[in-house]
DODREN-811927 format. One record per residue (C-alpha): residue number from 1; residue in three letters; y, z, x. Coordinates in steps of 0.001 Angstrom, whole numbers, always signed. Example, Ala and Ser with C-alpha at 12.3 -4.5 7.8 and 13.67 -1.06 7.14 Angstrom:
BEGIN
<1,Ala,<-4500,+7800,+12300>>
<2,Ser,<-1060,+7140,+13670>>
END
This chain:
BEGIN
<1,Met,<-42696,+128276,+133134>>
<2,Arg,<-45182,+125541,+134801>>
<3,Asp,<-43957,+123034,+133171>>
<4,Lys,<-40307,+123851,+134724>>
<5,Leu,<-41922,+124437,+137748>>
<6,Val,<-43402,+120740,+138227>>
<7,Glu,<-39923,+119655,+136719>>
<8,Glu,<-38395,+121557,+139558>>
<9,Val,<-40330,+120080,+142748>>
<10,Asp,<-40382,+116566,+140942>>
<11,Glu,<-35937,+117047,+141312>>
<12,Phe,<-36766,+118019,+144964>>
<13,Leu,<-39006,+115417,+145984>>
<14,Asp,<-36785,+112717,+144383>>
<15,Ser,<-33321,+114065,+145806>>
<16,Glu,<-34516,+115988,+148688>>
<17,Asp,<-32013,+118647,+147644>>
<18,Pro,<-31953,+121874,+149473>>
<19,His,<-30638,+123432,+146341>>
<20,Glu,<-33772,+121982,+144258>>
<21,Leu,<-36157,+124059,+146685>>
<22,Ala,<-34222,+126999,+145863>>
<23,Asp,<-34750,+126111,+142021>>
<24,Val,<-38503,+126030,+143258>>
<25,Leu,<-38614,+129139,+145007>>
<26,Glu,<-36722,+130815,+141968>>
<27,Val,<-39841,+129579,+139664>>
<28,Leu,<-41887,+130804,+141969>>
<29,Leu,<-40783,+134301,+142030>>
<30,Ala,<-40740,+134249,+138159>>
<31,Leu,<-44408,+133318,+138108>>
<32,Ala,<-45118,+135843,+140610>>
<33,Ser,<-43243,+138534,+138617>>
<34,Asp,<-45785,+137045,+135583>>
<35,Leu,<-48534,+138012,+137555>>
<36,Gly,<-46928,+141228,+138316>>
<37,Val,<-46136,+140477,+142283>>
<38,Asp,<-42543,+140943,+143479>>
<39,Arg,<-41157,+139608,+146736>>
<40,Asp,<-42387,+141589,+148937>>
<41,Gln,<-45906,+141196,+147883>>
<42,Leu,<-45866,+137516,+147507>>
<43,Glu,<-44464,+137593,+151429>>
<44,Lys,<-47466,+139709,+152256>>
<45,Leu,<-49854,+137205,+150607>>
<46,Arg,<-48263,+133986,+152232>>
<47,Met,<-48417,+136049,+155937>>
<48,Ala,<-51417,+136801,+155776>>
<49,Lys,<-53241,+133409,+154640>>
<50,Val,<-50885,+131625,+157674>>
<51,Ser,<-52717,+134787,+159788>>
<52,Glu,<-55986,+133366,+158865>>
<53,Arg,<-55839,+129615,+158060>>
<54,Gly,<-52585,+128581,+159516>>
<55,Gly,<-49142,+127667,+158013>>
<56,Phe,<-47456,+124299,+157738>>
<57,Ser,<-44673,+124599,+160268>>
<58,Arg,<-46337,+121678,+162311>>
<59,Arg,<-46692,+119370,+159018>>
<60,Ile,<-50323,+119217,+159353>>
<61,Val,<-51463,+119030,+156623>>
<62,Trp,<-55695,+119062,+156327>>
<63,Ser,<-57218,+116152,+154190>>
<64,Gly,<-60463,+116523,+154795>>
<65,Asn,<-62686,+114532,+157343>>
<66,Thr,<-60698,+111375,+157112>>
<67,Leu,<-57016,+110662,+158154>>
<68,Ala,<-54637,+110146,+155767>>
<69,Asp,<-55018,+106205,+157046>>
<70,Gly,<-58839,+106396,+155478>>
<71,Gln,<-60486,+106166,+158817>>
<72,Val,<-62903,+109057,+159450>>
<73,Ala,<-61925,+111716,+161741>>
<74,His,<-64244,+112741,+164370>>
<75,Val,<-63792,+116175,+164561>>
<76,Gly,<-64121,+118625,+167188>>
<77,Leu,<-67766,+117558,+168070>>
<78,Thr,<-67533,+117427,+172384>>
<79,Ser,<-70578,+117047,+175141>>
<80,Asn,<-70153,+118956,+177846>>
<81,Ala,<-72384,+116657,+179945>>
END
């Protein structure tokens, strides 16, 4: 199933077809089932992570303290002086 997941993700990346995303989801649900996790449990896990760490709705992905173009980011240090 892991190989199938990679295949389906690659197909989506090549096509950007939402039907391929449905295939990705189907494989993810099968993998979760193999772990004894049903769709509702998986959704609860997802929501807990969103609540704790945030989600991707704003399309922001943390990649450490560097920007996508390789520049060093200045993170969260401000002075009140």
